[in-house]
TIKOLMI-188592 format. One record per residue (C-alpha): residue number from 1; x, y, z. Coordinates in steps of 0.001 Angstrom, whole numbers. Layout:
TIKOLMI-188592
SITE|NUM|X|Y|Z
...
end
This chain:
TIKOLMI-188592
SITE|1|-21997|-13442|21199
SITE|2|-20808|-10294|19429
SITE|3|-18238|-8152|21208
SITE|4|-19018|-4442|21392
SITE|5|-16615|-1554|20708
SITE|6|-16881|2158|20141
SITE|7|-14707|1932|17035
SITE|8|-13503|-975|14915
SITE|9|-10534|-254|12651
SITE|10|-10112|-2561|9672
SITE|11|-6477|-2832|8591
SITE|12|-3193|-2739|10501
SITE|13|-1030|-588|8233
SITE|14|127|2951|9067
SITE|15|-3375|4401|8508
SITE|16|-5054|1908|10826
SITE|17|-2320|2110|13446
SITE|18|-2394|5914|13439
SITE|19|-6174|5831|13809
SITE|20|-5763|3379|16682
SITE|21|-3349|5668|18503
SITE|22|-5830|8535|18309
SITE|23|-8992|6617|19185
SITE|24|-7358|4742|22061
SITE|25|-5897|7959|23479
SITE|26|-9407|9420|23343
SITE|27|-10501|6607|25654
SITE|28|-12721|5075|23028
SITE|29|-12976|1310|23238
SITE|30|-11078|441|20059
SITE|31|-10404|-2754|18133
SITE|32|-8055|-3174|15177
SITE|33|-8549|-6140|12845
SITE|34|-5691|-7200|10558
SITE|35|-5794|-10325|8415
SITE|36|-2047|-10654|7870
SITE|37|992|-9007|9438
SITE|38|653|-5810|11441
SITE|39|2250|-3005|9442
SITE|40|879|-3516|5942
SITE|41|2974|-3295|2781
SITE|42|5636|-1067|4326
SITE|43|6975|-3963|6432
SITE|44|8777|-5114|3265
SITE|45|10789|-1888|3034
SITE|46|14361|-2450|4142
SITE|47|14843|1258|4824
SITE|48|12256|4038|5068
SITE|49|14091|7337|4702
SITE|50|11213|9770|4161
SITE|51|9266|9379|7413
SITE|52|9882|12366|9718
SITE|53|11777|11818|12942
SITE|54|14235|9185|11742
SITE|55|17205|11035|10208
SITE|56|19077|7805|9492
SITE|57|15961|6036|8200
SITE|58|14206|3080|9768
SITE|59|13243|-424|8728
SITE|60|9594|-593|7662
SITE|61|8789|-3488|9976
SITE|62|10385|-1735|12937
SITE|63|8524|1512|12213
SITE|64|5105|-116|12197
SITE|65|5890|-2265|15239
SITE|66|6668|939|17120
SITE|67|3344|2372|15965
SITE|68|1557|-751|17174
SITE|69|3295|-640|20542
SITE|70|2298|2989|20920
SITE|71|-1350|2269|20131
SITE|72|-1408|-793|22387
SITE|73|-13|1252|25272
SITE|74|-3089|3458|25078
SITE|75|-5422|460|25089
SITE|76|-5969|-565|21457
SITE|77|-6973|-4233|21118
SITE|78|-5875|-6250|18099
SITE|79|-7408|-9316|16454
SITE|80|-5936|-11333|13582
SITE|81|-8709|-12210|11165
SITE|82|-10266|-11400|7810
SITE|83|-13255|-9104|7502
SITE|84|-15857|-10697|5250
SITE|85|-18801|-8285|5454
SITE|86|-20278|-5242|7167
SITE|87|-23875|-4968|8340
SITE|88|-24930|-1360|8883
SITE|89|-28691|-1914|8811
SITE|90|-29150|-1483|12551
SITE|91|-28192|1122|15129
SITE|92|-25033|-839|15905
SITE|93|-22771|-1672|12974
SITE|94|-21619|-5281|12716
SITE|95|-18196|-6274|11412
SITE|96|-18311|-9901|10317
SITE|97|-14931|-11663|10375
SITE|98|-13340|-15085|10240
SITE|99|-12963|-14795|14019
SITE|100|-16567|-13906|14752
SITE|101|-18704|-10790|14749
SITE|102|-17807|-7464|16366
SITE|103|-20238|-4634|17011
SITE|104|-19168|-1029|16647
SITE|105|-20671|2422|16829
SITE|106|-18250|3595|14124
SITE|107|-15900|1917|11652
SITE|108|-12662|3112|10067
SITE|109|-11800|1175|6917
SITE|110|-8025|1189|6428
SITE|111|-7460|-2124|4685
SITE|112|-5149|-636|2051
SITE|113|-4424|-2150|-1319
SITE|114|-2309|-4999|-2544
SITE|115|222|-4721|-5334
SITE|116|-399|-6691|-8456
SITE|117|2508|-9067|-8718
SITE|118|4278|-10540|-11709
SITE|119|3698|-14045|-10439
SITE|120|7071|-15278|-11645
SITE|121|9677|-17478|-9925
SITE|122|11898|-15492|-7566
SITE|123|9540|-12556|-7085
SITE|124|8327|-13508|-3635
SITE|125|11727|-14857|-2589
SITE|126|13520|-11594|-3388
SITE|127|10880|-9145|-2190
SITE|128|12759|-6759|74
SITE|129|16063|-8090|-1281
SITE|130|16058|-6432|-4674
SITE|131|12379|-6606|-5591
SITE|132|10382|-3557|-4563
SITE|133|6935|-2132|-5241
SITE|134|7784|1436|-4193
SITE|135|10535|3442|-5867
SITE|136|9814|6427|-3636
SITE|137|10562|4194|-658
SITE|138|13532|2227|-1962
SITE|139|15206|3897|-4951
SITE|140|18009|5357|-2828
SITE|141|19068|1830|-1852
SITE|142|20241|1249|-5442
SITE|143|22642|4178|-5798
SITE|144|24958|3665|-8789
SITE|145|23453|244|-9534
SITE|146|21471|-981|-12554
SITE|147|17731|-1389|-12004
SITE|148|14613|-2138|-14029
SITE|149|11031|-960|-13737
SITE|150|8286|-3292|-14953
SITE|151|5160|-1563|-16257
SITE|152|3908|1037|-18673
SITE|153|1610|3280|-16637
SITE|154|2119|6719|-15124
SITE|155|3120|5024|-11886
SITE|156|5764|2946|-13653
SITE|157|7317|5977|-15334
SITE|158|7242|7987|-12117
SITE|159|9067|5069|-10503
SITE|160|11597|5103|-13340
SITE|161|12169|8845|-12940
SITE|162|12571|8434|-9194
SITE|163|14991|5524|-9644
SITE|164|17013|7526|-12179
SITE|165|17908|10013|-9440
SITE|166|20021|7314|-7799
SITE|167|20620|4313|-10069
SITE|168|23407|3972|-12613
SITE|169|20819|2994|-15229
SITE|170|17107|2286|-15467
SITE|171|15451|-32|-17980
SITE|172|11668|119|-18306
SITE|173|10298|-3273|-19315
SITE|174|6870|-3190|-20959
SITE|175|4935|-6036|-22513
SITE|176|3585|-3834|-25315
SITE|177|5065|-1481|-27917
SITE|178|3221|1533|-26511
SITE|179|3019|2929|-22988
SITE|180|-229|3552|-21136
SITE|181|1214|6602|-19381
SITE|182|-2|10071|-20291
SITE|183|1970|11900|-22953
SITE|184|3563|14461|-20649
SITE|185|4885|11749|-18328
SITE|186|6238|9831|-21313
SITE|187|8042|12949|-22490
SITE|188|9700|13322|-19105
SITE|189|10847|9691|-19133
SITE|190|12105|9802|-22728
SITE|191|14085|12946|-21902
SITE|192|15924|11283|-18999
SITE|193|19236|9916|-20382
SITE|194|19483|7187|-17746
SITE|195|16162|5612|-18788
SITE|196|15994|3074|-21645
SITE|197|13074|922|-22789
SITE|198|12613|-2752|-23567
SITE|199|9421|-3121|-25605
SITE|200|7258|-6222|-26082
SITE|201|9087|-7912|-23235
SITE|202|7990|-9838|-20154
SITE|203|9837|-11092|-17083
SITE|204|9925|-14879|-16812
SITE|205|11981|-15210|-13632
SITE|206|13949|-13192|-11097
SITE|207|17251|-14777|-10137
SITE|208|19994|-14167|-7614
SITE|209|21687|-15397|-4478
SITE|210|21214|-13314|-1346
SITE|211|19888|-10478|-3509
SITE|212|18673|-10031|-7092
SITE|213|21363|-10516|-9736
SITE|214|19532|-10986|-13028
SITE|215|16238|-11432|-14873
SITE|216|15212|-13951|-17470
SITE|217|13225|-12076|-20127
SITE|218|11223|-13000|-23216
SITE|219|10227|-10942|-26232
SITE|220|6524|-11672|-26792
SITE|221|6764|-10963|-30536
SITE|222|9848|-12961|-31488
SITE|223|9790|-15377|-28512
SITE|224|13513|-14618|-28027
SITE|225|14728|-15302|-24493
SITE|226|17604|-13432|-22902
SITE|227|19101|-12394|-19564
SITE|228|19361|-8907|-18059
SITE|229|21853|-8203|-15258
SITE|230|20253|-6022|-12568
SITE|231|20499|-5221|-8867
SITE|232|16926|-4042|-8377
SITE|233|13461|-4628|-9806
SITE|234|10625|-2159|-9282
SITE|235|7275|-3753|-10103
SITE|236|4661|-1157|-11060
SITE|237|1819|-2966|-12792
SITE|238|-986|-1724|-10568
SITE|239|-2781|-2224|-7260
SITE|240|-5934|-3981|-6161
SITE|241|-7805|-2279|-3301
SITE|242|-9023|-4541|-516
SITE|243|-12661|-3547|-1009
SITE|244|-14371|-6699|-2253
SITE|245|-16567|-6887|855
SITE|246|-17547|-3205|475
SITE|247|-19083|-3406|-3000
SITE|248|-22709|-2324|-2892
SITE|249|-22268|-818|570
SITE|250|-19919|2131|11
SITE|251|-19371|4281|-3086
SITE|252|-16212|3139|-4871
SITE|253|-14403|4757|-7776
SITE|254|-13944|2925|-11080
SITE|255|-10783|1247|-9778
SITE|256|-12533|21|-6617
SITE|257|-11158|2551|-4109
SITE|258|-13372|4088|-1412
SITE|259|-14602|7616|-2085
SITE|260|-14393|9983|909
SITE|261|-14531|13681|1659
SITE|262|-11677|15636|3241
SITE|263|-12770|14394|6674
SITE|264|-12270|10767|5533
SITE|265|-16042|10276|5809
SITE|266|-17878|8027|3361
SITE|267|-21493|8553|2354
SITE|268|-22560|6105|5084
SITE|269|-22685|7869|8476
SITE|270|-20201|6410|10941
SITE|271|-18049|4700|8312
SITE|272|-14792|6410|7427
SITE|273|-11852|5340|5256
SITE|274|-8141|6127|5440
SITE|275|-4877|5349|3698
SITE|276|-4222|3443|486
SITE|277|-7791|2136|306
SITE|278|-9051|5692|-264
SITE|279|-9587|7107|-3738
SITE|280|-6730|9378|-4887
SITE|281|-4375|8301|-2094
SITE|282|-704|9022|-2835
SITE|283|253|5726|-1124
SITE|284|2917|7045|1233
SITE|285|3393|6139|4892
SITE|286|3154|9733|6059
SITE|287|-72|10449|4172
SITE|288|-1607|7183|5406
SITE|289|-762|8111|8993
SITE|290|-2308|11545|8453
SITE|291|-5442|9991|6982
SITE|292|-5701|7704|10003
SITE|293|-5439|10588|12442
SITE|294|-8051|12593|10512
SITE|295|-10431|9639|10363
SITE|296|-10054|9026|14104
SITE|297|-10780|12645|14991
SITE|298|-13910|12808|12855
SITE|299|-15047|9384|14009
SITE|300|-14903|10641|17586
SITE|301|-16856|13748|16612
SITE|302|-19456|11523|14951
SITE|303|-19790|9483|18145
SITE|304|-20091|12536|20381
SITE|305|-22328|14452|18017
SITE|306|-19898|17373|17952
SITE|307|-19408|17675|14180
end
Protein backbone atom coordinates (compact mmCIF):
# COMPACT_ATOMS: atom_id res chain seq x y z
CA UNK A 1 0.00 0.00 0.00
CA UNK A 2 1.26 3.48 -0.86
CA UNK A 3 2.23 5.75 2.02
CA UNK A 4 0.77 9.25 1.94
CA UNK A 5 2.61 12.52 2.61
CA UNK A 6 1.94 16.20 2.13
CA UNK A 7 5.31 16.68 0.45
CA UNK A 8 7.90 14.27 -0.93
CA UNK A 9 11.38 15.71 -1.45
CA UNK A 10 13.58 13.87 -3.93
CA UNK A 11 17.28 14.28 -3.13
CA UNK A 12 19.20 14.63 0.13
CA UNK A 13 21.72 17.34 -0.73
CA UNK A 14 21.65 20.88 0.69
CA UNK A 15 18.62 21.85 -1.44
CA UNK A 16 16.56 18.87 -0.32
CA UNK A 17 17.65 19.15 3.31
CA UNK A 18 16.86 22.87 3.41
CA UNK A 19 13.45 22.18 1.90
CA UNK A 20 12.92 19.48 4.52
CA UNK A 21 13.71 21.86 7.36
CA UNK A 22 11.12 24.33 6.10
CA UNK A 23 8.35 21.87 5.27
CA UNK A 24 8.76 19.91 8.50
CA UNK A 25 8.75 23.11 10.57
CA UNK A 26 5.51 24.04 8.81
CA UNK A 27 4.01 20.83 10.20
CA UNK A 28 3.62 19.32 6.77
CA UNK A 29 4.02 15.56 6.69
CA UNK A 30 7.31 15.39 4.80
CA UNK A 31 9.40 12.59 3.32
CA UNK A 32 12.89 12.90 1.85
CA UNK A 33 14.13 10.20 -0.54
CA UNK A 34 17.87 9.87 -1.20
CA UNK A 35 19.37 7.06 -3.24
CA UNK A 36 22.93 7.36 -1.91
CA UNK A 37 24.50 9.23 0.99
CA UNK A 38 22.66 12.07 2.69
CA UNK A 39 24.44 15.31 1.82
CA UNK A 40 25.00 15.04 -1.92
CA UNK A 41 28.24 15.96 -3.66
CA UNK A 42 29.39 18.35 -0.94
CA UNK A 43 30.11 15.45 1.44
CA UNK A 44 33.37 14.98 -0.50
CA UNK A 45 34.60 18.47 0.39
CA UNK A 46 37.27 18.32 3.06
CA UNK A 47 36.66 21.94 4.03
CA UNK A 48 33.78 24.25 3.09
CA UNK A 49 34.91 27.81 3.78
CA UNK A 50 32.22 29.83 2.01
CA UNK A 51 29.09 28.76 3.90
CA UNK A 52 27.97 31.49 6.32
CA UNK A 53 28.20 30.84 10.04
CA UNK A 54 31.38 28.77 10.08
CA UNK A 55 34.31 31.22 10.24
CA UNK A 56 36.88 28.42 10.40
CA UNK A 57 35.13 26.38 7.70
CA UNK A 58 33.44 23.02 8.11
CA UNK A 59 33.77 19.57 6.61
CA UNK A 60 31.15 18.99 3.90
CA UNK A 61 29.92 15.74 5.43
CA UNK A 62 29.58 17.34 8.86
CA UNK A 63 27.70 20.33 7.45
CA UNK A 64 25.06 18.23 5.72
CA UNK A 65 24.72 15.86 8.68
CA UNK A 66 23.90 18.89 10.82
CA UNK A 67 21.30 19.94 8.26
CA UNK A 68 19.79 16.46 8.33
CA UNK A 69 19.69 16.41 12.12
CA UNK A 70 17.96 19.77 12.11
CA UNK A 71 15.32 18.62 9.63
CA UNK A 72 14.80 15.33 11.46
CA UNK A 73 14.26 17.19 14.73
CA UNK A 74 11.28 18.92 13.16
CA UNK A 75 9.83 15.63 11.93
CA UNK A 76 11.26 14.99 8.45
CA UNK A 77 11.25 11.28 7.53
CA UNK A 78 13.99 9.84 5.35
CA UNK A 79 14.02 6.81 3.05
CA UNK A 80 17.02 5.41 1.18
CA UNK A 81 15.93 4.43 -2.31
CA UNK A 82 16.01 5.41 -5.97
CA UNK A 83 13.13 7.26 -7.59
CA UNK A 84 12.25 5.59 -10.88
CA UNK A 85 9.15 7.49 -12.04
CA UNK A 86 6.50 10.04 -11.14
CA UNK A 87 2.79 9.63 -11.84
CA UNK A 88 0.94 12.94 -11.74
CA UNK A 89 -2.16 11.85 -13.64
CA UNK A 90 -4.39 11.74 -10.58
CA UNK A 91 -5.27 14.12 -7.76
CA UNK A 92 -2.54 12.57 -5.63
CA UNK A 93 0.95 12.45 -7.13
CA UNK A 94 2.75 9.11 -6.93
CA UNK A 95 6.50 8.81 -6.46
CA UNK A 96 7.60 5.37 -7.61
CA UNK A 97 10.83 4.14 -5.99
CA UNK A 98 12.92 1.04 -5.46
CA UNK A 99 11.42 0.91 -1.96
CA UNK A 100 7.79 1.15 -3.03
CA UNK A 101 5.36 3.89 -3.95
CA UNK A 102 4.74 7.09 -1.98
CA UNK A 103 1.80 9.42 -2.49
CA UNK A 104 2.21 13.16 -2.15
CA UNK A 105 0.17 16.30 -2.59
CA UNK A 106 3.31 18.15 -3.75
CA UNK A 107 6.81 17.16 -4.83
CA UNK A 108 10.12 19.01 -4.61
CA UNK A 109 12.71 17.63 -7.02
CA UNK A 110 16.19 18.27 -5.62
CA UNK A 111 18.13 15.32 -7.00
CA UNK A 112 21.07 17.45 -8.13
CA UNK A 113 23.56 16.49 -10.78
CA UNK A 114 26.50 14.16 -10.94
CA UNK A 115 29.94 15.16 -12.15
CA UNK A 116 31.24 13.52 -15.25
CA UNK A 117 34.33 11.65 -14.16
CA UNK A 118 37.54 10.84 -15.98
CA UNK A 119 37.11 7.16 -15.28
CA UNK A 120 40.82 6.60 -14.75
CA UNK A 121 42.68 4.62 -12.06
CA UNK A 122 43.11 6.61 -8.85
CA UNK A 123 40.29 9.08 -9.46
CA UNK A 124 37.81 7.53 -7.07
CA UNK A 125 40.51 6.59 -4.56
CA UNK A 126 41.81 10.15 -4.27
CA UNK A 127 38.50 12.01 -4.41
CA UNK A 128 38.61 14.35 -1.43
CA UNK A 129 42.35 13.71 -1.07
CA UNK A 130 43.62 15.76 -3.98
CA UNK A 131 40.91 15.15 -6.56
CA UNK A 132 38.12 17.72 -6.52
CA UNK A 133 35.20 18.68 -8.72
CA UNK A 134 34.76 22.18 -7.26
CA UNK A 135 37.53 24.77 -7.32
CA UNK A 136 35.30 27.31 -5.61
CA UNK A 137 34.97 24.86 -2.73
CA UNK A 138 38.52 23.54 -2.51
CA UNK A 139 41.05 25.80 -4.25
CA UNK A 140 42.19 27.38 -0.98
CA UNK A 141 43.32 23.96 0.25
CA UNK A 142 46.13 24.01 -2.34
CA UNK A 143 47.81 27.29 -1.39
CA UNK A 144 51.30 27.50 -2.90
CA UNK A 145 51.01 24.01 -4.41
CA UNK A 146 50.94 22.89 -8.05
CA UNK A 147 47.54 21.86 -9.39
CA UNK A 148 45.94 20.91 -12.70
CA UNK A 149 42.49 21.50 -14.13
CA UNK A 150 41.13 18.95 -16.61
CA UNK A 151 38.72 20.34 -19.20
CA UNK A 152 38.28 23.01 -21.82
CA UNK A 153 34.91 24.61 -21.06
CA UNK A 154 33.99 27.88 -19.37
CA UNK A 155 33.66 25.96 -16.11
CA UNK A 156 37.16 24.54 -16.46
CA UNK A 157 38.71 27.95 -17.07
CA UNK A 158 36.76 29.51 -14.21
CA UNK A 159 38.13 26.72 -12.03
CA UNK A 160 41.64 27.48 -13.29
CA UNK A 161 41.23 31.19 -12.52
CA UNK A 162 39.90 30.38 -9.07
CA UNK A 163 42.75 27.94 -8.40
CA UNK A 164 45.30 30.52 -9.56
CA UNK A 165 44.32 32.76 -6.64
CA UNK A 166 45.89 30.22 -4.29
CA UNK A 167 48.04 27.65 -6.09
CA UNK A 168 51.70 28.04 -6.98
CA UNK A 169 50.88 27.02 -10.56
CA UNK A 170 47.92 25.80 -12.59
CA UNK A 171 48.11 23.59 -15.67
CA UNK A 172 44.97 23.22 -17.78
CA UNK A 173 44.91 19.81 -19.45
CA UNK A 174 42.71 19.59 -22.54
CA UNK A 175 42.31 16.70 -24.94
CA UNK A 176 42.04 19.00 -27.96
CA UNK A 177 44.09 21.86 -29.44
CA UNK A 178 41.26 24.36 -28.99
CA UNK A 179 39.17 25.27 -25.95
CA UNK A 180 35.38 25.16 -25.88
CA UNK A 181 35.22 28.15 -23.53
CA UNK A 182 33.94 31.49 -24.79
CA UNK A 183 36.54 33.91 -26.10
CA UNK A 184 36.35 36.37 -23.21
CA UNK A 185 36.92 33.62 -20.65
CA UNK A 186 39.85 32.31 -22.67
CA UNK A 187 41.37 35.78 -22.72
CA UNK A 188 41.14 35.98 -18.94
CA UNK A 189 42.83 32.59 -18.55
CA UNK A 190 45.58 33.33 -21.08
CA UNK A 191 46.30 36.61 -19.28
CA UNK A 192 46.85 34.89 -15.92
CA UNK A 193 50.61 34.21 -15.57
CA UNK A 194 50.11 31.25 -13.25
CA UNK A 195 48.03 29.34 -15.83
CA UNK A 196 49.71 27.18 -18.50
CA UNK A 197 48.13 24.77 -20.99
CA UNK A 198 48.80 21.19 -22.03
CA UNK A 199 47.07 20.61 -25.37
CA UNK A 200 46.02 17.30 -26.95
CA UNK A 201 46.58 15.57 -23.64
CA UNK A 202 44.56 13.13 -21.54
CA UNK A 203 44.95 11.80 -18.01
CA UNK A 204 45.62 8.06 -17.87
CA UNK A 205 45.97 7.65 -14.11
CA UNK A 206 46.10 9.61 -10.87
CA UNK A 207 48.80 8.42 -8.49
CA UNK A 208 49.86 9.12 -4.93
CA UNK A 209 50.09 7.78 -1.42
CA UNK A 210 47.82 9.36 1.17
CA UNK A 211 47.15 12.21 -1.26
CA UNK A 212 47.69 12.92 -4.96
CA UNK A 213 51.35 13.17 -5.99
CA UNK A 214 51.40 12.84 -9.77
CA UNK A 215 49.50 12.14 -13.00
CA UNK A 216 50.32 9.84 -15.86
CA UNK A 217 49.49 11.71 -19.07
CA UNK A 218 49.39 10.89 -22.78
CA UNK A 219 49.55 13.14 -25.82
CA UNK A 220 46.76 11.94 -28.13
CA UNK A 221 48.58 13.13 -31.26
CA UNK A 222 52.07 11.75 -30.68
CA UNK A 223 51.08 9.00 -28.19
CA UNK A 224 53.93 10.24 -25.94
CA UNK A 225 53.45 9.31 -22.29
CA UNK A 226 54.83 11.38 -19.43
CA UNK A 227 54.36 12.21 -15.75
CA UNK A 228 53.21 15.48 -14.18
CA UNK A 229 53.92 16.19 -10.50
CA UNK A 230 50.86 17.76 -8.84
CA UNK A 231 49.18 18.13 -5.46
CA UNK A 232 45.65 18.69 -6.71
CA UNK A 233 43.44 17.77 -9.66
CA UNK A 234 40.28 19.71 -10.48
CA UNK A 235 38.08 17.75 -12.87
CA UNK A 236 35.78 20.02 -14.88
CA UNK A 237 34.48 18.04 -17.83
CA UNK A 238 30.78 18.56 -17.20
CA UNK A 239 27.78 17.40 -15.19
CA UNK A 240 24.88 15.07 -15.82
CA UNK A 241 21.60 16.10 -14.16
CA UNK A 242 19.67 13.36 -12.39
CA UNK A 243 16.58 13.85 -14.55
CA UNK A 244 16.28 10.66 -16.58
CA UNK A 245 12.97 9.76 -14.93
CA UNK A 246 11.60 13.28 -15.60
CA UNK A 247 11.94 13.28 -19.39
CA UNK A 248 8.56 13.79 -21.00
CA UNK A 249 7.03 14.90 -17.71
CA UNK A 250 8.76 18.21 -16.95
CA UNK A 251 10.27 20.79 -19.31
CA UNK A 252 14.05 20.36 -19.39
CA UNK A 253 16.67 22.58 -21.00
CA UNK A 254 18.96 21.26 -23.73
CA UNK A 255 21.39 19.92 -21.13
CA UNK A 256 18.64 18.07 -19.26
CA UNK A 257 18.17 20.44 -16.30
CA UNK A 258 14.70 21.29 -14.96
CA UNK A 259 13.28 24.65 -16.01
CA UNK A 260 11.61 26.63 -13.20
CA UNK A 261 10.44 30.14 -12.48
CA UNK A 262 11.78 32.29 -9.64
CA UNK A 263 9.47 30.48 -7.21
CA UNK A 264 11.13 27.14 -8.10
CA UNK A 265 7.84 26.06 -9.70
CA UNK A 266 7.83 23.89 -12.82
CA UNK A 267 5.08 23.99 -15.42
CA UNK A 268 3.35 21.09 -13.64
CA UNK A 269 1.31 22.38 -10.67
CA UNK A 270 2.58 21.01 -7.37
CA UNK A 271 5.99 19.98 -8.69
CA UNK A 272 8.89 22.26 -7.83
CA UNK A 273 12.65 21.91 -8.34
CA UNK A 274 15.61 23.22 -6.36
CA UNK A 275 19.39 23.15 -6.34
CA UNK A 276 21.83 21.78 -8.90
CA UNK A 277 19.08 19.99 -10.83
CA UNK A 278 17.58 23.36 -11.81
CA UNK A 279 18.48 25.10 -15.05
CA UNK A 280 21.05 27.90 -14.59
CA UNK A 281 21.98 26.84 -11.05
CA UNK A 282 25.36 28.19 -9.90
CA UNK A 283 26.01 24.89 -8.06
CA UNK A 284 26.95 26.29 -4.66
CA UNK A 285 25.82 25.01 -1.27
CA UNK A 286 24.38 28.36 -0.23
CA UNK A 287 22.35 28.82 -3.41
CA UNK A 288 21.07 25.23 -3.19
CA UNK A 289 19.94 25.82 0.39
CA UNK A 290 18.20 29.03 -0.71
CA UNK A 291 16.48 27.22 -3.56
CA UNK A 292 15.28 24.56 -1.13
CA UNK A 293 13.82 27.13 1.23
CA UNK A 294 12.08 28.94 -1.64
CA UNK A 295 10.66 25.71 -3.03
CA UNK A 296 9.35 24.70 0.40
CA UNK A 297 7.62 28.03 0.96
CA UNK A 298 5.89 27.99 -2.42
CA UNK A 299 5.02 24.32 -2.08
CA UNK A 300 3.23 25.13 1.16
CA UNK A 301 1.41 28.01 -0.52
CA UNK A 302 0.37 25.64 -3.31
CA UNK A 303 -1.03 23.20 -0.75
CA UNK A 304 -2.92 25.87 1.17
CA UNK A 305 -4.10 27.71 -1.91
CA UNK A 306 -2.53 30.95 -0.68
CA UNK A 307 -0.40 31.78 -3.73
